[in-house]
Each structure stands twice: as structure tokens, then as C-alpha cells.
N, C-alpha and C positions, 0 to 999 in steps of 0.2 A: 754541136751547135745548140741542140736542145738544152744541154746542161748550162751553157753560157746564157741562153735566154732566160732560163729559170733563175740563175744567179742575178741577172740584171733586174728581173722582176722583184726578187726579194730585196735587192738593194734599193729599188725605188720605193717599195712599201716601207722599208726601214727609214728612208729619208722622210717620207710623208708622216710617219709616226713621230719622228724627231721634231718636225715642223709643227705638228699638232701640239706636242708638249710645250715647245717654245711659245706658241701662240697662247696656250692656256696660262703660262706664267705671265705673259705680257698683259693679259686682260683680267688678272686676278682681282682688280678693284674696279671692274666695269660697272657702269650705272645699272639701275634697276632693269631696264629693258635691253641690256647688252647681251653679248653672246653667252655669258654665264650667269646672268642675273647679278645679284650683289651679295657679297658675304654679309650675313646679318648677325654679327657679334663684334665685340670690341677687344677680342683677345690679341695680345701682343704677338708678333710673329716669331720671336726667338723661342724655340722649344715648344711650339704650339701642339696642343692635344686635340682630341676629337670632340666635335659637336655634331649631332645628327638630328635633323628636323623632326618635330612631333606634330605641331599644330600652328595655325595662324588665325587671327580674328581681327576685324576691322570696324571702326566707327567712321563712316565716310565724312570727309571735310570737317572733322571735329577739332583737329589741331588748329586749323585756319582755313579760310576759303580755298578750296582746291587742294588742301593738304590733309590727308587721312591720318587718323590716329591708329597705329597698327601695333598689335601685341602678338608675339610669337613665343613658342616654347620649343625647347630642344634638349636632348641629353647633353650633359655638361661634365667634362672630365677635369676641370681646373681646380676642383675643390670648393667651388661656390655652391655646390649642391649636386645631387645626381641629375637634376634637371635645372635649366635656367629659364628666365624670362627676358625678353628683349623688346624694346619699345622704340618706334619711330614717331616723333612728334614735331619735327621742325623742317623736314625736307620731303621731296617727292622722289628721292633716288633710292629708296629701300635701304637706307643707312640708319642703324640704331643710334639713338642718343643716350640710352641707358640700358643697363642689363643687371642681372643679379640672380641669386638663388632664392628659392621660396622660403618664407619664414617658418619658424617653429610654431606649433599651435598647442596651447595648454588648455586642459579641462580638468574635471574632477578625477578622471581616471589616471592621467599621466600627461607628460609633455611629449608630443608626437613630432618626429623629424621626418622630412621628406624622404621618400624611397624611390621615386621615379614615376615615369609615364604621366607627365603633366600635360593635360589637354585643356585648351582655352576655348571660351565662347564669348561672343560679343552680345551686348544687350542695348541696341540703339534707342529703344523706347525709354529705358530707365537710365541711359547714359552711363553704362557700366560694363566691366569685363569680369568674368569668372574663370578660375582655373581649378580643375580637380586633379588630384594626384594621390598616389599611395602613401601611406604613413606607417611608421613603426614607433612604438613606445620606447622612450629612453630607459625606463626602469622596469617595465613590465614586458610580458611575452605577448603583447597585443599588436594587431595591425588594424588599419582602418582606411577610410577614404577621407582625405582632406579637401576642403573647398576654401579658397580665398577669394575675396571680392575687392575690386578697386573701382573707383569712379573715374570718369574722364577728367573731372576737375582735379582729382588727386594726381593723376599721371601728368597733367599739364602744369602742376605747381612745382617749379624747380627748387623752391625752398624746402618743401616737404619731400619731394622725390627728385633729388638732384641728378644731373648728368653723370655719366661714368659707370663704374662697376660697383654695385651695392655689396656690402659685406655679407658673407654667408649667414643665414638665419635671421637677418634683420628684416624689419617690416615697415619701412617708411613709406612704401608705395601702396600699401594695402589698408583697407578700411574695416574689414570684417573677416573672420575666419572660423571654421568649425571642423570637427572631426566626427564622423558618424560611421555606421556599419562596423563598429568596433568588434573584433572577433579575436579568438585565440590564434596562435600561430599555426595550429593544425588546420584551421579553416582559412587557409592562405588566400589572399585577395590578389587579383591581377586585372589589367586592362580596364581602368575606369574611363568613363566618358561623361560629358556634361552637355545640357541644352537648357535654353531659357524660353519661357512662355512670353511672347512679345506683346500680348494684349494688355490693355489698360483697364478693362472691366470684365466681369464674369468670374465664376468660381475658378480659382487657381491663377488668375491673371498675375503675371510677373513671377510666378514660381519658378524655381530652379530644380532641374531633375538630373540625377546622376545614376548611371548603371555601373555594375562591377561584376566580375566573375569571382565566385567564392567556391573554394574546395570543400567537399564533404569532410568534416573532421574525423569521421569513422572510416572513410575510404577516400583518401586524397586523390585517387585516380579519377574520381567523379567530381564534376563541377556543375554549378548552376548559376543562373543570372538573377541578380537582385537589383531592385529599383528603389530609390529614395526621392522624396520631395522636400525642398527647403524654401523658406520664405526669402524673398529677394533681398531685403534691406539688412536683416540681422542673421541670416543663415540659421534660423531655428528649423531643425530638420525632423522629418518623420522617422518612424521605425522603417527598416528596410524590409521589403517584401519579396519573396521568391516569385518570379514570373515565368520560369521556364518549365513548369509542371514536372513531368517525370523524365524529361530529357537527361541523359546521364553525362553528356560531355558538352554542355552549353558553354560557349566562350565567344569572345570578340563581339560583344554587344555594342550596338549603336543606337543612341536615343535622339529623337527629334520631337518637336512640338508643332502640330498642325496650325494653320491660321485660325481655326475655330477653337483651339485650346486642347484638342485631343493629343494624348501622348502616345508615341509609337516607338517600338523597339524592334530591331532586327538582330539576329545572332545566328551563329552556326552551331550545329550539333552533329555528333556522330557516336555510334556505339563502340567504335574502336578506331582511334585516330590513325590515319595513314594507311588503313587497310580497307575499310568499308566506305561506301558512298557517304557523303556528308549532306545533311539537310540544312536548308536555310529557313529559319522560322521568323514569323512576324507576330508581334503582340500589340493589341490596341488597349489603351487605358483611358479612364475618365478621371479628371482632376476632382479632388475633394477639398482642395485648399490646404496648403502646408500650414502647420506641421502634421496634417492628416495625410496618410499615404493614399495614393490613387487606388482605384478599383480597376482590375485588369481582366481581360478575356483570356481564354485558353489560347496557346500559340497556334498559328495557322501555318501550314506548310506552303512556302513560296515555291520551292523547287527542290528536287533531290539531285545533287550534283554527282554524276557518276565518274567524273574525272577531276576530283578535288585536289587542291594543292594543300599539303599539310607539312610545313617545314621542309619544302622541297627545293633543291637546287634548281636555278633557273638557267636552262640551256648552257651556254658558254659563259654566262655572267657569274662571277664568284660570289653569289648571294643566294639566300633562300627566300621563299615567299609563303604566305598563308592565305587561306580563304577567309577574307574579312569583309562581310557584307556591310555596305553603307548605303543609306537612303536619304532622300531629301523630298520635300513637298513643294507643290506649286499651286497657287490659287488660280483657277481657270476663270475665264470671262463669264461663264454662266453661274459661278458661285460654288461649283464643285471643287474638290481638291484632288490633284493627281500626285501620285507617289512614284518616284523613280529610284530604283535600287541597282547598284553596281557591285561587282566582285571580280576577283581574279580566279581563273581556272586553268587547267591544263588542257590544251587543244589536242594533245596526243596522249596515248596511254602512259601513265606514270611508270617509271622503271624503279623497282624496289631494290634496295641494297641491304636488306636485313636490318641490323641495328644502326646502320649509317643512314643519313638523310636520303630520302627518295630523290629521284632525278626527273625533272619535267623537261622534255626536249623543246616544247613550245608553249609559252604562257600567253594568255590573252585576257583582256578586260571585257566583260560582258555586262548586259543590262536587261532589266525587265521593268514593267510599269503596271500600276493599278489605279483605277478610278473609283473603286468602291471600298476605300479604307482598308485595303489589303486583303479583302475576302477572296478575290481572284486576281490573277496576274497574266500579263501578256507572255507570249513565247520568248525564250531567251534569245537575244541577238548580240552581235559583236558591236562594240563601240567603234572599232576600226578593223579593217581586214588587212592591215599592213603586215609585211614580213617582219622577221625578227621577233624579239621578246617585248611584250607589253605587260606592265606589272605596277603594283601599288596604286590601283585605281581609287580616286577620291571624288566626292560629289558635294556640290553646294549650290543653292538657288539664290540668284539675285532677285530679291522680292520686289525691287523697284521696277524691274522690266519683265519679270517672269521668265528669265533666261536660266536654264539649268546648265551648270558648268561641271565638266568631268576632266580631272587632271590625271596624268599617269606618266611613267617613264616608258620610252621605247628605244630599241636598238635598231630600228628599221633602216637607218641611213648608214650603218656600219656593215661593210661586207662580211665581217667576221662575227657580227651580232653580239659584240661584247661591250661596246661603249654606248651608254644611254644618253638620250636627250629628254627634255621635258616638253610634253605636249598638253594641249587643252582643247577638248571637244565641247561643243555647245549645242544644247537642244533649244531651238528657238521657241518663243511663246506660241502656244497652240499646236506645237508639233510634239511627236513622241520619239523621233529618231534624231541622232546628232548629225550635224553637218560636217563639212570637211574640217579636220582638226587643225589648230594653229600650232606652229612650232615656236616655242617660247625661248629655247636656248639653242642658238645655231651652232655653238661649240658642243663637243661631246666630253663626257667625264670618263675617267678610267677607274672602274670599280676595283681593279686589282692594285692600284697604287694607294698606299695608306701611310699615315704618319709613322715615322720610325720610333716614336715614343708609345709603347704599349701600356695602357693604363687599365685599372680594374674595371670590369663591367663595360668596356668599350663595345659598341654594337658592331656586329659583323657586317661587312659590305656597307651599304648606305642605309642602315637601320631597317625599319619594317613598314614605313608609311610615308605618305606625302601629306602636307597640310594644305588646306584650300579654304578660302573665304571669298565671298563676292557680295558687293553692295554698290549702290549708286543713288542717283537722284530721280531716276525715271526718264531723264533726258538722254537721247542718243549721244554717245561720246563721253558721257560723264559717269559711266560704270567702270569699276575696277574689279577684276578677278585676281586675287593674290595667291600665288603658289609658294609654299614653304617647302624646300627640298634640300637634300643632302648632296654635296658637290665637293670636288677636290681640285678646282682650278686655281684657288689661292694657295700660294706657297708659304710654308713656314721656313725658318732658317735653323739649322742644327749644326752647331760648331761653325757657323758662317756659311754652310752649304745649303742652298735652296732645295727643298724637296716638297712634293705634294702633301697637302694637309687637308683632312676632311672637316668641312664646316657646314653649318646650317646656312642656306642661301635663301634669297627671296627674289621673286620676279612677279610681273603682273601683265595682264592683257587689258588694255583700255578699249571699250567698245560702246 
């Protein structure tokens, strides 16, 4: 009898899984706030390949009253570039009107082609978007960081920037471009990020800042963080400056600009990745007006994480995770600035497998905050105490309301802790702890199901990050927090057979 009951139980579980897959197939084109969000690319369904979300940025109500102008980036396996850009300008359903690969950029050194890790930032004060990515010279052994600029007017001009898929390497949608931090291949670059000074006056007002990880050409196991400043309109950029002092393994830098124009960078460092504890560092910089480089203080220790995640497998989810500290600022009612920082860590001791990736039985997203420009930090606390795996924490402030948004994946509703959903926690104005998280995708994704077409450099699992942007008018109910994430609810067709396909998706919370 026990054996029969066990067989019945497994039969029921199998039926539930089949129903879940059928439901996922049926809602593959669900609207923005539907069970799976909305697929945010224009890829045809026959023989579909992989897109994995990287970032999202928004200019609120810029396309039309009540219609946001949204720009997202993702890894792209179709041949339009290692990364693609995707733009919504005519609807509120998180459906892109146009997409394309990033353009080639030429200067006196070489013509530089995109190489990946495209990260976008919005600039509502100057009515523009910026994208930073990695670049390789077509004829030289050089790599660098590329920045492209586009205005809202350019993206809304359908004659200059038409609907549909733009050709690889073309530039009809962009108004300026530059490559900087050009180094030899031994000084390999990785993980660029970008931020914009939203002020209209003061030293450095409107300047664009980018950080990147650079390998030591004499010992490529060692890496450091470099910072650059560029003018907003023409992308005339400063020399890059090293800001990670003597740290040997600085990586995963995140740059932001305070409301008063101060530049801040967080990053992680360790003396031996995957073995020793990892330090989270914070750097404060003062603007000197691009193309002059900022002046930066020595890094401050935020915390030493004794249970770090370093390319570790996540519980029962067939993905790995990294400690990637991200922070955001909030202007307080008294005029001070609060800084909130989130990162992923292992809640249980990491299990080492030698040369194979480590294993983390339980991942969680944690946070800390500072009210003195990063000199001191609050005790580390959990964003949520839910069961399952929480990972890929991302943070963004809605400056119109002072609400701090934190997005992440969680498997808490799956009894097997394998199928993630997308959640969004919010820190209310004047508060320092998040409230009850919002569930943004009622359906669950299957990280084990992937496209049958394997292409070069396709990301493992669901990539390595979630994109997040938040903005509004300051009126309750008119703020949007957009989350760009990777999902496989939309089905491709392969020889006429429907199968799950990994895509960049978009969803939002209106509050």
C-alpha cells in the first residue's frame, strides 16, 4: 500500500509539472504584468536562440503621456551582436518596437566591435540614454570600453530609428560614441558599468561615469577597478584611473552618482577567489568636470563576507552565482543622502569541489545601509527570510518618491526549490528595512529547460544578473519599477515542435 501511495504521489507531481509546462506555453505572449511578464525581443519563433537580460533603463512618460520610453540590453545569439538593445516606445505592455546590435566605433587607434556586457543607464534630466560595453579592435590586439549615446528624440523618430530589427553594426539610433580605457589584450577588461550625474549645474553636472575591471598585464590573475569620466553630449572622456588601491582581486564594480554629484563605487575583492572571505569595498570620488578624471578616496571596507559566493552552484537550481555588490542612493527629507547596498551570499557553508565550481546549499540576498557617505555601515540584514534560493539581487531608487526597489529571483514557492519566480521588495521613504516583497511573476520558470540550439558564448542558466529601473512623477500610482529578467515561458519551434526558449523578459510594478 505504501508503494502504491508513493506511485500515486509521483503521478500527481508529474501531472502538475505537465500542467505547469502547458500553462507556460499558453501564456508565452502574456502582457507586461502577466504571469511571466512579456518577452522583450522581436526574434522569430522558428529555431529561436538565447537572449539573457543584462539591464533596463526608463524615461517615464517620454514616449507619450502615460507611455514610458524603455531601453533594455541583453546577450544576443542571433548574430546581430554579442549583445542587443531593445526599445519600447508605443505601448504600455512591455513589448519592444525595435531592436538591434550595437554599432561599430572608430577612432584613431582602430575600429572597435562590440564584445558583450552591455549595460544601459537613463538620463531624464538631459533626455538621453547611454550604453557601456566591452570592445575589441578589428585590426589590433586592443580592447576597451565603448559608450554610445542616444537621445529620446532620436529613439522616437521612426524615420531615423525605424521599427523592427536593426542590422548588425549599424548606428541609426545613436547620436554619439566613444571608446576609452584602451589596453592591450593582456590587460583584459570585464564587467563595465555606467552611471550619469543628473544635475544641471555644479562641477561635473551631466557627466557620465564608467567603471571596469582590468587585469594586471604582468599577472593576469590580479585585477583592479578603473574609473573614467565623460562629457554628456560628445562623450569626450578622461584618462582612466585606478581606484581599488592595493586590492589584488577587485571585480564586479558598481558606480552611482549621489544627488549632490558625489561619485560612489562599490566592488568586491578577495586574495584568493573561492577560498578566502571576500571584502566588499566602497570608494567615494569628487567630480572635476570631464574630460578631467575625478579625485577619489581610498577604498573603505563595508563588510568582510565569510560565506561568499564565487561562481557557486545554487542549491538545486542548475545555475551559478557571484557576489556582486550593488548600491543606490536616496535623498532624505533633511537633505542627507542614504546609501543602500545589496549582494548575494551563501547562508550555509560553501561546499568546495576542488577544480569544479563550489556548491552553495542556500543563497540569500542581504543588504546594509549608510548615512555618512559610506564611512560606516549598518549590520547586514536579509531582504527576505523566505525559504528556497534567493539570488541575483538588484537595486534602484525611484527618485520621484524616494522608494528603494530591490529585485531578485526566488524559488520559495517551489517545494523542490528549483523553479524561480521574480520578486520585488521596497524600502519605503524614511525607512531602512524592506516591506513585504511583491510577487511579479505568478508562473515559475524552469532553469533546466533550454533551447535545443546551442550557440557560441550562450550564458549558462539564466545569465548572471537581473536588470532594474524605477521612475515616476512623484504622484502615488504613477511610479513604475521595471525588472528585466531571463525566462523560458515563451516557446520556440524546432522542426515544427514547440520547445522552451530562453529570452529576455520585462515586467513592472506600478505603485
